[in-house]
DSSP file (Angstrom, degrees, kcal/mol; ACC not computed):
  #  RESIDUE AA STRUCTURE BP1 BP2  ACC     N-H-->O    O-->H-N    N-H-->O    O-->H-N    TCO  KAPPA ALPHA  PHI   PSI    X-CA   Y-CA   Z-CA
    1    1 A M              0   0    0      0, 0.0    83,-0.0     0, 0.0   117,-0.0   0.000 360.0 360.0 360.0 118.2  110.0  141.6   97.7
    2    2 A T        +     0   0    0    116,-0.0     2,-0.2     2,-0.0   113,-0.0   0.362 360.0 122.3-112.4   3.4  108.8  144.9   96.5
    3    3 A D        -     0   0    0      1,-0.1   115,-0.1     2,-0.0     0, 0.0  -0.501  49.9-156.1 -65.6 131.0  110.9  147.1   98.9
    4    4 A T        +     0   0    0     -2,-0.2    -1,-0.1     2,-0.1     3,-0.0   0.199  45.9 130.4 -99.6  17.0  113.0  149.4   96.7
    5    5 A H        -     0   0    0      1,-0.1     2,-0.4     0, 0.0    -2,-0.0  -0.355  66.9-104.1 -66.6 151.8  115.7  150.0   99.3
    6    6 A A        -     0   0    0      4,-0.0    -1,-0.1     2,-0.0    -2,-0.1  -0.627  32.5-134.8 -79.6 131.6  119.3  149.5   98.1
    7    7 A S    > > -     0   0    0     -2,-0.4     5,-0.9     1,-0.1     3,-0.9  -0.673   4.4-145.4 -84.7 136.0  120.8  146.3   99.2
    8    8 A P  T 3 5S+     0   0    0      0, 0.0    -1,-0.1     0, 0.0    -2,-0.0   0.508 101.5  55.2 -74.6  -0.3  124.4  146.5  100.6
    9    9 A H  T 3 5S+     0   0    0     99,-0.1   103,-0.1     3,-0.1   104,-0.0   0.455 110.1  38.7-109.5  -4.1  124.8  143.0   99.0
   10   10 A G  T X>5S+     0   0    0     -3,-0.9     4,-1.8   101,-0.1     3,-0.6   0.556 122.3   5.1-111.8-105.0  123.8  143.7   95.4
   11   11 A K  H 3>5S+     0   0    0      1,-0.2     4,-2.7     2,-0.2     5,-0.2   0.833 124.8  60.5 -59.5 -34.9  124.5  146.7   93.3
   12   12 A A  H 3><S+     0   0    0     -5,-0.9     4,-1.9     1,-0.2    -1,-0.2   0.897 105.3  48.4 -61.5 -39.6  126.8  148.3   96.0
   13   13 A V  H <> S+     0   0    0     -3,-0.6     4,-2.4    -6,-0.2     5,-0.2   0.928 110.9  50.1 -65.8 -44.6  129.1  145.3   95.8
   14   14 A L  H  X S+     0   0    0     -4,-1.8     4,-1.7     1,-0.2    -2,-0.2   0.904 110.6  49.9 -61.7 -40.4  129.2  145.4   92.0
   15   15 A R  H  < S+     0   0    0     -4,-2.7    -1,-0.2     1,-0.2    -2,-0.2   0.875 111.2  50.7 -63.7 -36.5  130.0  149.2   92.1
   16   16 A E  H  < S+     0   0    0     -4,-1.9     4,-0.5    -5,-0.2    -2,-0.2   0.904 115.7  38.8 -69.2 -41.8  132.8  148.5   94.7
   17   17 A V  H  X S+     0   0    0     -4,-2.4     4,-2.6     1,-0.2     5,-0.2   0.712  96.2  81.2 -86.1 -19.0  134.5  145.7   92.7
   18   18 A A  H  X S+     0   0    0     -4,-1.7     4,-2.4     1,-0.2    -1,-0.2   0.924  95.5  42.9 -55.7 -50.8  134.2  147.2   89.2
   19   19 A P  H  > S+     0   0    0      0, 0.0     4,-2.3     0, 0.0    -1,-0.2   0.848 112.7  54.6 -67.2 -29.0  137.1  149.6   89.4
   20   20 A L  H  > S+     0   0    0     -4,-0.5     4,-2.1     2,-0.2    -2,-0.2   0.925 110.0  46.2 -66.8 -43.3  139.3  146.9   91.1
   21   21 A H  H  X S+     0   0    0     -4,-2.6     4,-3.2     2,-0.2     5,-0.2   0.913 110.3  54.3 -62.9 -42.9  138.6  144.5   88.2
   22   22 A R  H  X S+     0   0    0     -4,-2.4     4,-1.8    -5,-0.2    -2,-0.2   0.932 109.1  47.8 -57.8 -46.7  139.3  147.3   85.7
   23   23 A N  H  X S+     0   0    0     -4,-2.3     4,-1.1     1,-0.2    -1,-0.2   0.925 116.1  42.7 -61.5 -46.2  142.7  147.9   87.3
   24   24 A L  H  X S+     0   0    0     -4,-2.1     4,-2.3     1,-0.2     3,-0.2   0.877 109.3  58.4 -69.5 -36.9  143.7  144.3   87.4
   25   25 A R  H  < S+     0   0    0     -4,-3.2    -1,-0.2     1,-0.2    -2,-0.2   0.873 103.8  53.0 -59.9 -37.0  142.3  143.7   83.9
   26   26 A H  H  < S+     0   0    0     -4,-1.8    -1,-0.2    -5,-0.2    -2,-0.2   0.845 111.4  46.4 -66.0 -32.9  144.7  146.3   82.6
   27   27 A A  H  < S+     0   0    0     -4,-1.1    -2,-0.2    -3,-0.2    -1,-0.2   0.845 129.7  20.6 -78.1 -34.7  147.6  144.5   84.2
   28   28 A I     X  +     0   0    0     -4,-2.3     4,-1.9     1,-0.1     3,-0.3  -0.496  69.1 157.2-134.2  65.1  146.6  141.0   83.0
   29   29 A P  H  > S+     0   0    0      0, 0.0     4,-2.6     0, 0.0     5,-0.2   0.852  74.0  54.9 -63.2 -35.7  144.4  141.4   80.0
   30   30 A D  H  > S+     0   0    0      2,-0.2     4,-2.4     1,-0.2     5,-0.2   0.888 107.7  49.7 -66.4 -37.3  145.1  137.9   78.6
   31   31 A V  H  > S+     0   0    0     -3,-0.3     4,-2.5     2,-0.2    -1,-0.2   0.930 112.7  46.6 -66.2 -44.9  144.1  136.2   81.8
   32   32 A Y  H  X S+     0   0    0     -4,-1.9     4,-2.6     2,-0.2    -2,-0.2   0.895 111.2  52.4 -63.4 -39.7  140.8  138.2   82.0
   33   33 A R  H  X S+     0   0    0     -4,-2.6     4,-2.1     2,-0.2    -1,-0.2   0.924 110.8  47.7 -62.0 -43.7  140.1  137.4   78.3
   34   34 A G  H  X S+     0   0    0     -4,-2.4     4,-2.3     2,-0.2    -2,-0.2   0.903 111.6  49.7 -63.0 -41.8  140.7  133.7   79.0
   35   35 A F  H  X S+     0   0    0     -4,-2.5     4,-2.7     1,-0.2    -1,-0.2   0.895 109.2  52.9 -63.5 -39.5  138.4  133.8   82.1
   36   36 A G  H  X S+     0   0    0     -4,-2.6     4,-2.5     2,-0.2    -2,-0.2   0.896 109.1  48.6 -62.4 -40.6  135.8  135.6   80.0
   37   37 A E  H  X S+     0   0    0     -4,-2.1     4,-2.3     2,-0.2    -2,-0.2   0.910 111.5  49.6 -65.7 -42.1  135.9  132.8   77.4
   38   38 A L  H  X S+     0   0    0     -4,-2.3     4,-2.8     2,-0.2    -2,-0.2   0.915 111.0  50.4 -60.8 -43.4  135.6  130.2   80.1
   39   39 A S  H  X S+     0   0    0     -4,-2.7     4,-2.2     2,-0.2    -2,-0.2   0.927 109.5  49.8 -61.8 -46.2  132.7  132.0   81.6
   40   40 A Q  H  X S+     0   0    0     -4,-2.5     4,-0.6     1,-0.2    -1,-0.2   0.920 114.0  45.7 -59.3 -43.5  130.9  132.2   78.2
   41   41 A A  H >< S+     0   0    0     -4,-2.3     3,-0.7     1,-0.2    -2,-0.2   0.914 112.9  49.8 -66.4 -42.4  131.4  128.5   77.6
   42   42 A A  H 3< S+     0   0    0     -4,-2.8    -1,-0.2     1,-0.2    -2,-0.2   0.851 116.0  41.7 -66.2 -34.7  130.3  127.5   81.1
   43   43 A F  H 3< S+     0   0    0     -4,-2.2    -1,-0.2    -5,-0.2    -2,-0.2   0.411  85.5 119.0 -96.8   2.0  127.1  129.6   81.0
   44   44 A A  S << S-     0   0    0     -3,-0.7     4,-0.2    -4,-0.6     2,-0.1  -0.397  77.3 -96.9 -65.7 143.5  126.1  128.7   77.4
   45   45 A D        +     0   0    0      1,-0.1     4,-0.2     2,-0.1     2,-0.2  -0.371  67.9 130.1 -59.8 136.7  122.8  127.0   77.1
   46   46 A G  S    S-     0   0    0      2,-2.1    -1,-0.1    -3,-0.1     4,-0.1  -0.489  82.1 -27.2-152.0-134.8  123.2  123.2   76.9
   47   47 A A  S    S+     0   0    0     -2,-0.2     2,-0.4     1,-0.1    -2,-0.1   0.842 140.9  46.2 -61.6 -31.4  121.5  120.4   78.8
   48   48 A L  S    S-     0   0    0     -4,-0.2    -2,-2.1     3,-0.0     2,-0.1  -0.920  93.3-129.6-107.1 138.3  121.1  123.0   81.5
   49   49 A D     >  -     0   0    0     -2,-0.4     4,-2.1    -4,-0.2     3,-0.2  -0.378  27.2-103.3 -82.0 167.4  119.9  126.5   80.6
   50   50 A R  H  > S+     0   0    0      1,-0.2     4,-2.8     2,-0.2     5,-0.2   0.879 119.3  58.0 -58.0 -41.0  121.7  129.7   81.6
   51   51 A K  H  > S+     0   0    0     29,-0.3     4,-2.1     1,-0.2    -1,-0.2   0.932 108.1  45.8 -57.0 -47.0  119.2  130.4   84.3
   52   52 A T  H  > S+     0   0    0      1,-0.2     4,-2.1     2,-0.2    -1,-0.2   0.908 112.8  50.4 -63.3 -42.4  119.9  127.1   86.0
   53   53 A K  H  X S+     0   0    0     -4,-2.1     4,-2.4     1,-0.2    -1,-0.2   0.877 109.4  50.8 -65.0 -37.5  123.6  127.6   85.7
   54   54 A E  H  X S+     0   0    0     -4,-2.8     4,-2.5     2,-0.2    23,-0.2   0.880 108.9  51.6 -67.9 -37.0  123.4  131.1   87.2
   55   55 A L  H  X S+     0   0    0     -4,-2.1     4,-2.3    -5,-0.2    -2,-0.2   0.890 109.6  50.2 -65.2 -38.4  121.4  129.7   90.2
   56   56 A I  H  X S+     0   0    0     -4,-2.1     4,-2.5     2,-0.2    -2,-0.2   0.938 111.7  47.9 -61.8 -46.3  124.1  127.1   90.7
   57   57 A A  H  X S+     0   0    0     -4,-2.4     4,-2.4     1,-0.2    -2,-0.2   0.887 109.9  52.8 -63.1 -38.8  126.8  129.8   90.6
   58   58 A L  H  X S+     0   0    0     -4,-2.5     4,-1.8    15,-0.2    -1,-0.2   0.932 110.1  48.3 -60.0 -45.9  124.7  131.9   93.1
   59   59 A A  H  X S+     0   0    0     -4,-2.3     4,-2.3     1,-0.2    -2,-0.2   0.896 110.3  50.7 -63.6 -40.6  124.5  128.9   95.4
   60   60 A I  H  X S+     0   0    0     -4,-2.5     4,-2.6     1,-0.2    -1,-0.2   0.900 107.1  55.0 -64.1 -39.1  128.3  128.3   95.1
   61   61 A G  H  X>S+     0   0    0     -4,-2.4     5,-2.2     2,-0.2     4,-0.9   0.885 107.7  50.0 -58.9 -39.2  128.8  132.0   95.9
   62   62 A V  H ><5S+     0   0    0     -4,-1.8     3,-0.7     2,-0.2    -2,-0.2   0.952 111.9  46.5 -62.5 -50.4  126.8  131.5   99.1
   63   63 A V  H 3<5S+     0   0    0     -4,-2.3    -2,-0.2     1,-0.3    -1,-0.2   0.869 115.6  46.1 -62.8 -37.4  128.8  128.5  100.1
   64   64 A E  H 3<5S-     0   0    0     -4,-2.6    -1,-0.3    -5,-0.2    -2,-0.2   0.617 105.8-128.7 -79.8 -12.3  132.1  130.3   99.4
   65   65 A G  T <<5 +     0   0    0     -4,-0.9     2,-0.8    -3,-0.7    -3,-0.2   0.848  52.7 156.7  67.1  33.2  131.0  133.4  101.2
   66   66 A C     >< -     0   0    0     -5,-2.2     4,-2.5    -6,-0.2    -1,-0.2  -0.816  27.8-170.8 -98.9 103.9  131.9  135.5   98.1
   67   67 A D  H  > S+     0   0    0     -2,-0.8     4,-2.4     1,-0.2     5,-0.2   0.858  88.0  51.4 -64.7 -35.3  130.0  138.7   98.1
   68   68 A G  H  > S+     0   0    0      2,-0.2     4,-2.7     1,-0.2    -1,-0.2   0.892 110.7  48.4 -67.1 -39.2  131.1  139.6   94.5
   69   69 A C  H  > S+     0   0    0      2,-0.2     4,-2.9     1,-0.2     5,-0.4   0.920 111.9  49.8 -64.9 -44.1  130.0  136.1   93.3
   70   70 A V  H  X S+     0   0    0     -4,-2.5     4,-2.1    -9,-0.2     5,-0.2   0.929 114.8  43.7 -60.3 -47.0  126.6  136.5   95.0
   71   71 A A  H  X S+     0   0    0     -4,-2.4     4,-2.3     2,-0.2     5,-0.2   0.945 117.2  45.0 -65.6 -48.0  126.1  140.0   93.5
   72   72 A S  H  X S+     0   0    0     -4,-2.7     4,-2.2     1,-0.2    -2,-0.2   0.931 120.8  37.3 -63.6 -47.7  127.3  139.0   90.0
   73   73 A H  H  X S+     0   0    0     -4,-2.9     4,-2.4    -5,-0.2   -15,-0.2   0.768 113.1  57.4 -81.2 -24.5  125.4  135.8   89.8
   74   74 A G  H  X S+     0   0    0     -4,-2.1     4,-2.1    -5,-0.4    -2,-0.2   0.930 111.4  43.7 -64.2 -45.2  122.3  137.1   91.6
   75   75 A Q  H  X S+     0   0    0     -4,-2.3     4,-2.6    -5,-0.2    -2,-0.2   0.931 115.1  48.5 -63.3 -46.3  122.1  139.8   89.0
   76   76 A A  H  X S+     0   0    0     -4,-2.2     4,-1.8     1,-0.2    -2,-0.2   0.878 110.4  51.4 -64.8 -37.4  122.7  137.3   86.1
   77   77 A A  H  <>S+     0   0    0     -4,-2.4     5,-2.7   -23,-0.2     4,-0.3   0.919 110.7  48.3 -65.6 -42.5  120.1  134.9   87.5
   78   78 A A  H ><5S+     0   0    0     -4,-2.1     3,-1.5     1,-0.2    -2,-0.2   0.932 112.4  48.7 -61.9 -45.3  117.5  137.6   87.7
   79   79 A R  H 3<5S+     0   0    0     -4,-2.6    -1,-0.2     1,-0.3    -2,-0.2   0.819 106.4  57.7 -63.5 -30.4  118.3  138.7   84.1
   80   80 A A  T 3<5S-     0   0    0     -4,-1.8    -1,-0.3    -5,-0.2   -29,-0.3   0.470 127.2 -98.9 -81.1  -0.7  118.1  135.1   83.0
   81   81 A G  T < 5 +     0   0    0     -3,-1.5    -3,-0.2    -4,-0.3    -2,-0.1   0.567  66.1 157.7  99.8   9.5  114.5  135.0   84.3
   82   82 A A      < -     0   0    0     -5,-2.7    -1,-0.3    -6,-0.2     2,-0.2  -0.399  33.7-134.8 -66.0 144.4  115.0  133.3   87.7
   83   83 A T     >  -     0   0    0      1,-0.1     4,-2.4    -2,-0.1     5,-0.2  -0.507  21.8-108.6 -93.3 166.5  112.2  133.9   90.1
   84   84 A R  H  > S+     0   0    0      1,-0.2     4,-2.8     2,-0.2     5,-0.2   0.894 121.6  52.2 -59.6 -39.6  112.5  134.8   93.8
   85   85 A Q  H  > S+     0   0    0      2,-0.2     4,-2.6     1,-0.2    -1,-0.2   0.909 108.4  49.6 -66.2 -41.3  111.2  131.3   94.6
   86   86 A E  H  > S+     0   0    0      2,-0.2     4,-2.3     1,-0.2    -1,-0.2   0.919 113.1  47.1 -62.9 -42.8  113.8  129.6   92.4
   87   87 A A  H  X S+     0   0    0     -4,-2.4     4,-2.6     2,-0.2    -2,-0.2   0.931 111.9  50.7 -63.1 -44.9  116.6  131.7   94.0
   88   88 A A  H  X S+     0   0    0     -4,-2.8     4,-2.3     1,-0.2    -2,-0.2   0.910 111.7  47.1 -59.8 -43.1  115.3  131.0   97.5
   89   89 A E  H  X S+     0   0    0     -4,-2.6     4,-1.4     2,-0.2    -1,-0.2   0.882 111.0  50.7 -69.7 -37.3  115.2  127.2   96.8
   90   90 A A  H  X S+     0   0    0     -4,-2.3     4,-0.8     1,-0.2     3,-0.3   0.921 113.2  46.7 -62.9 -42.3  118.7  127.2   95.3
   91   91 A I  H >X S+     0   0    0     -4,-2.6     3,-0.8     1,-0.2     4,-0.8   0.870 104.9  62.0 -65.8 -36.9  119.9  129.1   98.4
   92   92 A G  H >X S+     0   0    0     -4,-2.3     4,-1.0     1,-0.3     3,-0.8   0.851  96.3  58.8 -57.8 -36.0  118.0  126.6  100.6
   93   93 A V  H 3X S+     0   0    0     -4,-1.4     4,-2.0    -3,-0.3    -1,-0.3   0.840  96.6  62.8 -63.2 -31.5  120.1  123.8   99.2
   94   94 A T  H <X S+     0   0    0     -3,-0.8     4,-2.7    -4,-0.8     5,-0.4   0.821  94.1  61.7 -64.6 -28.8  123.2  125.6  100.5
   95   95 A F  H <X S+     0   0    0     -4,-0.8     4,-2.1    -3,-0.8    -1,-0.2   0.931 107.4  44.0 -61.1 -44.4  121.9  125.3  104.1
   96   96 A L  H  < S+     0   0    0     -4,-1.0    -2,-0.2    -3,-0.2    -1,-0.2   0.921 120.5  40.1 -63.1 -45.2  122.0  121.5  103.7
   97   97 A M  H  < S+     0   0    0     -4,-2.0    -2,-0.2     1,-0.2    -1,-0.2   0.725 132.7  19.9 -81.6 -22.7  125.4  121.5  102.1
   98   98 A H  H  < S-     0   0    0     -4,-2.7     4,-0.3     1,-0.2    -3,-0.2   0.458  89.2-153.4-131.0  -4.1  127.1  124.2  104.2
   99   99 A G    >X  -     0   0    0     -4,-2.1     3,-1.2    -5,-0.4     4,-0.7  -0.266  61.9  -2.3  71.4-149.3  125.1  124.6  107.4
  100  100 A G  H >> S+     0   0    0      1,-0.3     3,-1.3     2,-0.2     4,-0.9   0.820 125.2  59.1 -53.0 -44.7  124.9  127.7  109.6
  101  101 A P  H >> S+     0   0    0      0, 0.0     4,-2.5     0, 0.0     3,-0.6   0.855 101.1  58.4 -57.5 -31.9  127.2  130.0  107.6
  102  102 A A  H <> S+     0   0    0     -3,-1.2     4,-2.6    -4,-0.3     5,-0.3   0.790  96.0  62.2 -67.9 -25.7  124.9  129.5  104.6
  103  103 A T  H <X S+     0   0    0     -3,-1.3     4,-1.1    -4,-0.7    -1,-0.2   0.842 110.6  40.2 -68.0 -29.8  122.0  130.9  106.5
  104  104 A I  H <X S+     0   0    0     -4,-0.9     4,-1.8    -3,-0.6    -2,-0.2   0.950 122.2  38.3 -79.0 -56.1  123.9  134.2  106.8
  105  105 A H  H  X S+     0   0    0     -4,-2.5     4,-2.5     1,-0.2    -2,-0.2   0.853 115.7  56.0 -64.9 -33.3  125.4  134.3  103.3
  106  106 A G  H  X S+     0   0    0     -4,-2.6     4,-2.7    -5,-0.3    -1,-0.2   0.904 105.2  50.1 -65.2 -42.0  122.1  132.9  101.9
  107  107 A A  H  X S+     0   0    0     -4,-1.1     4,-2.0    -5,-0.3    -1,-0.2   0.899 112.7  47.7 -63.1 -39.5  120.0  135.7  103.5
  108  108 A R  H  X S+     0   0    0     -4,-1.8     4,-2.4     2,-0.2    -2,-0.2   0.907 111.3  51.1 -65.8 -41.0  122.4  138.2  102.0
  109  109 A A  H  X S+     0   0    0     -4,-2.5     4,-3.0     1,-0.2    -2,-0.2   0.908 109.4  49.6 -63.4 -42.1  122.3  136.5   98.6
  110  110 A Y  H  X S+     0   0    0     -4,-2.7     4,-2.6     2,-0.2    -1,-0.2   0.900 110.1  51.4 -64.6 -39.6  118.5  136.5   98.6
  111  111 A D  H  X S+     0   0    0     -4,-2.0     4,-1.9     2,-0.2    -2,-0.2   0.921 112.1  46.6 -61.2 -44.7  118.5  140.2   99.5
  112  112 A A  H  X S+     0   0    0     -4,-2.4     4,-2.0     2,-0.2    -2,-0.2   0.938 111.9  50.2 -63.7 -47.3  120.8  140.9   96.6
  113  113 A F  H  X S+     0   0    0     -4,-3.0     4,-2.7     1,-0.2    -2,-0.2   0.932 110.3  50.1 -56.7 -46.9  118.8  138.8   94.2
  114  114 A C  H  X S+     0   0    0     -4,-2.6     4,-2.9     1,-0.2    -1,-0.2   0.858 106.2  56.2 -63.2 -34.9  115.6  140.6   95.2
  115  115 A E  H  X S+     0   0    0     -4,-1.9     4,-2.0     2,-0.2    -1,-0.2   0.938 111.8  42.8 -60.7 -45.4  117.3  143.9   94.6
  116  116 A F  H  X S+     0   0    0     -4,-2.0     4,-2.3     2,-0.2    -2,-0.2   0.894 114.0  50.6 -68.6 -39.4  118.1  142.9   91.0
  117  117 A A  H  X S+     0   0    0     -4,-2.7     4,-2.5     2,-0.2    -2,-0.2   0.912 109.9  51.0 -63.9 -42.1  114.7  141.4   90.5
  118  118 A D  H  X S+     0   0    0     -4,-2.9     4,-1.9     1,-0.2    -2,-0.2   0.915 109.6  50.8 -59.3 -43.6  113.0  144.6   91.8
  119  119 A A  H  <>S+     0   0    0     -4,-2.0     5,-2.6     1,-0.2     4,-0.2   0.911 110.8  48.0 -62.9 -43.6  115.2  146.7   89.4
  120  120 A L  H ><5S+     0   0    0     -4,-2.3     3,-1.4     1,-0.2    -1,-0.2   0.915 111.5  50.1 -63.6 -42.3  114.2  144.5   86.4
  121  121 A E  H 3<5S+     0   0    0     -4,-2.5    -1,-0.2     1,-0.3    -2,-0.2   0.822 107.1  55.2 -64.9 -30.7  110.5  144.7   87.3
  122  122 A A  T 3<5S-     0   0    0     -4,-1.9    -1,-0.3    -5,-0.2    -2,-0.2   0.465 121.0-110.7 -81.4  -0.7  110.8  148.5   87.6
  123  123 A G  T < 5 +     0   0    0     -3,-1.4    -3,-0.2     1,-0.2    -2,-0.1   0.634  58.8 162.9  83.9  13.9  112.2  148.6   84.1
  124  124 A E      < -     0   0    0     -5,-2.6    -1,-0.2    -6,-0.2     3,-0.1  -0.417  40.0-119.1 -66.2 141.1  115.7  149.6   85.0
  125  125 A Q        -     0   0    0      1,-0.1    -1,-0.1    -2,-0.1    -5,-0.0  -0.592  35.0 -98.8 -78.2 140.7  118.2  149.0   82.2
  126  126 A P              0   0    0      0, 0.0    -1,-0.1     0, 0.0     0, 0.0  -0.306 360.0 360.0 -58.0 140.8  121.0  146.5   83.0
  127  127 A S              0   0    0     -3,-0.1    -2,-0.0     0, 0.0    -3,-0.0   0.427 360.0 360.0-102.5 360.0  124.2  148.3   84.0
């Protein structure tokens, strides 16, 4: 996908939730710190590399219908080197596991992933 239109499922979602996270993080900093540590441990390279783990998280975001998860893990998967085909195939598994709703959330997830992949290819710096 080389279309450079802004996806309502990618960067726009991240911009929308960022101030909300900031406000809640100020109220419960220890909880956010603990979640951050869990996230670092979960996504550390091991038997599975970070790219694979981000694709798994992207697929779970599709199944859960979580737009913030899709945007966050779509961006992280692109940054970790996932290709459009890898993202598409990970999303394809959600169709089997979650049926029709995954075809809607999956299409949105693929759009978000492609937005982030396009940005990386265009040389945009991660935000």
